[in-house]
MARPA-181458 format. One line per 3 residues: number of its first residue (from 1); their letters; for each residue x, y, z of N, C-alpha, C. Coordinates in Angstrom, 1 decimal, decimal comma, always signed. Each point is the difference from the previous one (the first is absolute). Example, Ala and Ser with C-alpha at 12.3 -4.5 7.8 and 13.67 -1.06 7.14 Angstrom:
MARPA-181458
1> as> +13,2 -5,7 +7,8 -0,9 +1,2 +0,0 +0,9 +1,2 +0,0 ~ -0,4 +1,1 -0,7 +0,9 +1,1 +0,0 -0,8 +1,1 +0,8
//
This chain:
MARPA-181458
1> mvl> +116,4 +92,4 +93,1 -0,3 -0,4 +1,3 -1,4 +0,6 +0,4 ~ -0,9 -0,8 +0,4 -1,3 +0,4 +0,4 +0,0 +0,0 +1,6 ~ -0,3 +1,1 +0,6 +0,1 +0,1 +1,4 -1,4 -0,3 +0,7
4> gtf> -1,0 -0,1 -0,8 -1,3 -0,4 +0,6 -1,0 +1,1 -0,1 ~ -1,1 -0,2 +0,7 -1,1 +0,9 +0,1 -0,1 +0,6 +1,4 ~ -0,2 +1,3 +0,1 -0,1 +0,6 +1,3 -1,2 +0,9 +0,1
7> als> -0,7 +0,0 +1,2 -1,1 +0,9 +0,2 +0,6 +1,2 +0,7 ~ -0,1 +1,2 -0,6 +0,5 +1,2 +0,5 -1,1 +0,9 +0,5 ~ +0,2 +0,6 +1,2 -1,0 +0,9 +0,5 +0,2 +1,3 -0,7
10> age> -1,0 +0,9 +0,1 +0,1 +1,3 -0,6 +1,1 +0,8 +0,6 ~ +0,7 +0,8 -0,8 +1,1 +0,8 +0,5 +1,3 -0,3 -0,7 ~ +1,0 +0,6 +0,5 +1,3 -0,2 -0,6 +0,7 -1,3 +0,4
13> hqp> +0,8 -0,6 -0,9 +0,7 -1,2 +0,4 +1,4 +0,1 -0,6 ~ +1,0 -0,5 +0,7 +1,4 +0,1 -0,4 +0,6 -1,3 -0,1 ~ +0,3 -0,5 -1,2 +0,7 -1,3 -0,1 +1,4 +0,1 +0,5
16> gve> +0,5 -1,2 +0,4 +1,4 +0,0 +0,5 +0,8 -1,2 -0,6 ~ +1,3 +0,1 +0,1 +0,9 -1,1 -0,5 +1,0 -0,2 +1,0 ~ +0,4 -1,3 +0,3 +1,1 -0,3 +0,9 +1,0 -0,8 -0,8
19> vvg> +1,2 +0,5 -0,1 +1,1 -0,6 -0,7 +0,7 -1,0 +1,0 ~ +0,0 -1,2 -0,3 +0,5 -1,0 +0,9 +1,3 -0,7 -0,5 ~ +0,5 +0,3 -1,1 +1,2 -0,6 -0,5 +0,7 +0,9 -1,1
22> ane> +1,2 -0,3 -0,4 +0,6 +0,8 -1,0 +1,0 -0,9 -0,8 ~ +0,3 +0,5 -1,2 +1,0 -0,7 -0,8 +1,4 +0,4 +0,6 ~ +0,8 -0,9 +0,4 +1,3 +0,2 +0,7 +0,9 +0,8 -0,9
25> tav> -0,1 -0,1 -1,4 +0,9 +0,7 -0,9 -0,5 +1,4 -0,4 ~ -1,2 +0,4 +0,5 -0,6 +1,3 -0,4 +0,6 +1,1 +0,8 ~ -0,2 +1,2 -0,5 +0,4 +1,2 +0,8 -0,8 +0,1 +1,2
28> kas> +0,7 +0,3 +1,2 -0,7 +0,0 +1,3 -0,8 +1,3 +0,1 ~ -1,3 -0,1 -0,3 -0,9 +1,1 +0,1 -1,4 -0,5 +0,2 ~ -0,9 +0,7 +0,6 -1,3 -0,4 +0,2 -0,9 +0,4 -1,2
31> mfg> -0,2 -0,9 -0,9 -0,7 +0,3 -1,2 -1,1 -1,1 -0,2 ~ -1,1 +0,4 -0,6 -1,1 -0,9 -0,3 -0,6 +0,5 -1,3 ~ -0,3 -0,9 -0,9 -0,6 +0,3 -1,3 -1,4 -0,6 -0,1
34> ldr> -0,9 +0,8 -0,6 -1,4 -0,5 -0,2 -0,4 +0,5 -1,3 ~ -0,4 -0,8 -0,9 -0,4 +0,4 -1,4 -1,4 +0,4 -0,1 ~ -0,9 -0,7 +0,7 -1,4 +0,3 -0,2 -0,8 -0,5 +1,2
37> vil> -1,1 +0,7 +0,3 -1,0 -0,4 +1,0 -1,3 +0,2 -0,7 ~ -0,8 -1,1 +0,0 -1,4 +0,1 -0,6 -1,0 -0,1 +1,1 ~ -0,8 +1,0 +0,2 -1,1 -0,1 +1,0 -1,3 +0,0 -0,8
40> epk> -0,8 -1,0 +0,3 -1,3 -0,2 -0,7 -1,1 -0,2 +1,1 ~ -1,2 +0,5 -0,3 -1,1 -0,2 +0,9 -0,4 -1,5 -0,1 ~ -0,4 -0,5 +1,2 -0,4 -1,4 +0,0 -1,4 -0,1 -0,7
43> r> -0,1 -1,0 -0,8 -1,2 -0,2 -0,8 -1,0 -1,0 +0,6
//
């Protein structure tokens, strides 16, 4: 999934995630998995 290109100002940035659905047969817990994030300078 490509999320696009973003212009970031100098300083710290904190990404966020909003969970909007769940598998009805899954254990009821707030879990989120993320395998990889690649940050690259714009060329």
